[in-house]
N, C-alpha and C positions, 0 to 999 in steps of 0.2 A: 386742804382737802374738804373741810366742812363747807367752805364757801362754794367750792365746785359742786358739791352735793346739793346745796341750796339752789344754785342756778339750774341744775338739772331737774330738781323738783318743780321749780317755776316753769321750766320749759314743758315738762310732762303735763302739767295742769293747764297752762295757758295755750298750748298748741291746739287743743280741741275745744276749749271754751271760746266763745266769740269775744275775746278780750285782747288779742294780739300778743303772741309769744315774743315776736321780735322786739316790740316796744317794751315788754317786761324785762327782757334780757338787757336791753340798753339802759333802761331806767334803774334797775336794781344793781347793775354793775357800774355803769359810768356815772350815775347821779348819786346813788346811795352807797356806792363803794364796795359792794359785795363781790369779791374776787378781782377787784380792780388792780391789786398789786401783783397778781399772778397772771391774769389773762389780759394782755395788752397788745396793741398794735395788730399785726397780721394774725396773731394767735387768736384774737377775739373773734374774728369772722370765721376762722376755721373751727373754733370751738362751738360757735353757734350752729354751724352746719352739722357738726358731729352730734349735737343734742337733737337737731331735727332728724338726723339719721336714726337716733334712738326711738323717737316717736314714730318714724316710718316703720320700724320693725314692729312696733305695737300695732299699727294699722294692719300690716301684712299678716300678723298672727291672728288678730281679732277677727278679721274678715277673710281669713285664708280660703274658706270654702266658697265665699262669694266671688273672690277674685279668680279662683280656679274655674268655677262655673262660667264666669264671664269670658275668660280667655278661651276656654274650650269651645263654648257656643259661638263666640265671636268669629272664630276661624272655621267653624263647621256649618253652623246654620245662618251665620251673618246676622242680618236684622230681622229675621223671621221669628226669633224667640226674644223674650224679654231680656234674658242674660246677654244675648248677642247684641241687641240694640244698646244695652247699657255699656258694653265694652267699647263700641264705636262712638257712643256719646262721650265717654271719657277721653278717648283719643282726640276727637274734634275739640272738646272743651279745653284740652291741655295746650293746644297750639298757641292761642293768644298769650298766655302767661309765659310760655317758654320763649317766644320771640321777644317779648318785652323784657324778660330777665336778661337775655343775651345782649340786648341793645342798650338797656338803661340801668343795669345793676350798678355799674361803676359810678354813674352820675348820682344815683340815689345814695350810694355809699358815701360819696364825698360831700353832698350838700344837705342831706336830710338826717342821717343817723345821729349826728351830733347836735341837731336842733331840737332841744327838749320842748320848747314852746310849741313848735309845729307838731311834734308827736303828741303833746297833751291836747291840742286842739283836735287832732285826728281821733284821739281816744274819745273825747266828749262828743264830737259831732257824729262820728260813726256809731257810737253807742245809742244816741237818740234815733238815728236812722234805722238801726237794726230793730229796735223796739217798734218803731212806727210801721215798718214793713210787715212785721209779724202781727201787729195789732189791727191794721186796717185792711188786710187782705185775707180772704177766707181760704180755708184748707179744702180745696175741691179736687186736687190732683194727687195721684200717687205715681209710682214708677211706670205703671201700665199706660197712663195717659200723658206721660212726658213726651215732648217732641224734640226734633232737631233744633228748632229755634230756641227752645228752653235751654238745651245743653250749650249752645253757642253763647247765649247771653250770660249764663252762669260762668262759663269759661272766660268770657271777656271781663267779667267783674273781678276775676283773680288778679288782673293787671294792677288794680289799685292796691292790692295786698302787698305789693313791693314796697309801699310806703309804710314805715313802722307806725303803728297806731291804728291802721285801718283793720287789720286782722283778715287773714285769708279765709278762715272758717266763717268769720262774721260777714264778710262781703258776699261770699257764695251762698250762705244761708239766707241772708237778707234778700238777695236777688231771687233765689228759689222761692221764697215766701211771696215776693211780689208777683211771681208767676203762678201763685196759688198752689204750689207743692206743699203737702202737709209737713209738719215740723220734723217728724221722724225721718222721712225720706229726704228732706232737705239736708238734714244733718248727715245722713249716710252718704248722699252724693257728694257732699263737701269733703267727707273723709276719704271717699274713693278718689276724688280729684287730687288730694294732697300727695298720694303715692307717687305718681309719675313726676310731679314737679320737684318734690324733695329728692327723689332718686336721681333726677337729672342734675340737680345742684350738687349732690354728693359726688357724682361721677366727674363733674367738671372740677371739683376741688381736688379729687385724687389725681387728676391730670396736671394740676398746678404744682410745680416743683417746690415753690416756697411753702405752700400749704402742707405738702407731704413732709417737708423737712421739719415744720413746726409740730406736726403730729408725732413724728418719730422721736423728737426731742422731749415730748411731753406725753408719752404713750399712756402712762398710768392715769393721768387726768382725763384723757379722752375715753378710755375704757370705762372708768367709773361714771363719767358723765353720760355716756351712751346707755349703760345698764340702768342707771337711776331714772333717766328720762323714759326709757322703755317701760319700766315697772309702773311709774306713775301715769304714763300715757295710757296703759291698759285700764287702770282704775278709772281714769277720767272719761274714757270712751264709754265704759259701762255706765258711769254716773250720768253723763249727759243724755244718753239715749233713753234712760229711765226717767230722768227729770222732765224732759220736754214732752213726755206723753201727757202730763197733767199740768204743766206750768208754761208760762210764756217767757219772754226774754227780758222782762222788766228788771230782774235782779242784776243782770249783766250790764244793763244800761246805767243803773245807779252806781255800780262798782266802777265802771269806766269814767263816769262823771267825777266821782270822788277821787280816783287816782289822778285824773287829769288836773283837777284843782290843786291837789297836793304837789304835783310836779311843777305847776306854774308858781305856786307859793315858794317852793324850794329854790327855783331859779331866780325869782325876783327878790327874795329876802334872805 
């Protein structure tokens, strides 16, 4: 149970920081052995999705009034209001990742999730890219100046997040910064986008009989994991939104590079 809690803490922290939660779960469980004796096979993917569900609950609670306003305005005023536009931006931006997830999730699961070197390279390369996008592009836009083109491009970038190591929040924030969106709104839009994607993945898992059987057989583990990921997710959302007001993404770049090097050394030696 201690190892389950540790993995849930890792998920709660890594989901919202641009460091790739999926890569962290794979590395800490499959390479470093945390929870490896308990969470194996089909249970591992189901548990990962359950932890993501915990962080989804954190997003829904933290941004409850934002989501409520966007849904109401989206269906009443359409794109005439900022909240309404934001709702439809999220809908449009979700489509590329949803299609890619349905078409390529199994391929990625079989060919990439166990390739630690590839994950390490993605951690390092994307870490540098995230910092570069933030460093070289000015913050000249907020939600009011965001366009359909911006939403679609940010949504398309989510496709790369299917590869462990890229980071969904990292790719979307980096793309948003390349489009000159300020850091705070880039982070918020990234958080907003995660809700429908994670919700869709969770629903698909519930419909899978093998996954449901794994959940029912290990219900305590799943409940604890969801609650811990939810709690630490709330803390991490608050931290990141405050941190990026006065800081850039350099610390995340160095962390990703360090972790990537450690993973490569562990695999090779």
